[in-house]
C-alpha positions as a printed NumPy array, in Angstrom:
array([[ 57.651,  17.424, 145.076],
       [ 59.779,  14.418, 146.103],
       [ 61.944,  14.627, 149.208],
       [ 65.697,  15.04 , 148.858],
       [ 67.608,  11.923, 149.881],
       [ 70.34 ,  13.34 , 152.137],
       [ 71.94 ,   9.915, 152.695],
       [ 72.912,   9.428, 149.035],
       [ 75.75 ,  11.925, 148.714],
       [ 78.885,  11.915, 150.832],
       [ 81.429,  14.646, 151.393],
       [ 84.781,  14.498, 149.669],
       [ 87.705,  16.62 , 148.675],
       [ 89.318,  17.79 , 145.452],
       [ 91.638,  14.776, 145.26 ],
       [ 88.972,  12.088, 145.578],
       [ 85.955,  13.09 , 143.535],
       [ 82.801,  11.084, 143.982],
       [ 80.756,   9.622, 141.128],
       [ 78.096,  12.335, 141.357],
       [ 80.667,  15.006, 140.381],
       [ 80.769,  13.485, 136.882],
       [ 77.421,  15.087, 135.965],
       [ 78.609,  18.623, 136.787],
       [ 81.984,  18.638, 134.983],
       [ 80.731,  20.08 , 131.678],
       [ 78.494,  22.771, 133.169],
       [ 79.301,  26.472, 133.088],
       [ 78.892,  28.74 , 136.123],
       [ 75.333,  29.772, 135.306],
       [ 74.184,  26.151, 135.037],
       [ 75.966,  25.227, 138.273],
       [ 74.221,  28.179, 139.944],
       [ 70.828,  26.854, 138.817],
       [ 71.647,  23.403, 140.234],
       [ 72.819,  25.008, 143.49 ],
       [ 69.619,  27.082, 143.744],
       [ 67.473,  23.985, 143.177],
       [ 69.331,  21.918, 145.783],
       [ 69.108,  24.743, 148.344],
       [ 65.376,  25.183, 147.73 ],
       [ 64.841,  21.459, 148.181],
       [ 67.015,  21.167, 151.282],
       [ 65.524,  24.207, 153.041],
       [ 61.947,  23.698, 151.793],
       [ 61.161,  26.921, 149.918],
       [ 59.981,  27.548, 146.383],
       [ 62.756,  28.259, 143.913],
       [ 60.921,  31.334, 142.584],
       [ 60.777,  33.044, 145.996],
       [ 63.829,  32.398, 148.183],
       [ 63.731,  33.741, 151.756],
       [ 65.283,  37.126, 152.495],
       [ 68.195,  37.375, 154.905],
       [ 67.484,  39.245, 158.136],
       [ 70.311,  41.794, 158.067],
       [ 69.354,  43.367, 161.388],
       [ 70.789,  40.348, 163.218],
       [ 74.311,  41.153, 162.046],
       [ 74.043,  44.935, 162.326],
       [ 76.687,  46.682, 164.433],
       [ 74.715,  49.924, 164.74 ],
       [ 73.38 ,  50.837, 168.164],
       [ 69.804,  52.068, 168.363]])
């Protein structure tokens, strides 16, 4: 699997959209979710079929 080039994209705001936003304009929410899941799996190096589980005990306010 090729590495994600993190230097390509730059941050922006709603008033100045970058050229890469053009490809996502016609997508519905489900398709955007699939793109988001792929980019997260590439950035954090896990397989898209088995994302890591969140450790909820870290944020627990219960006292043992």
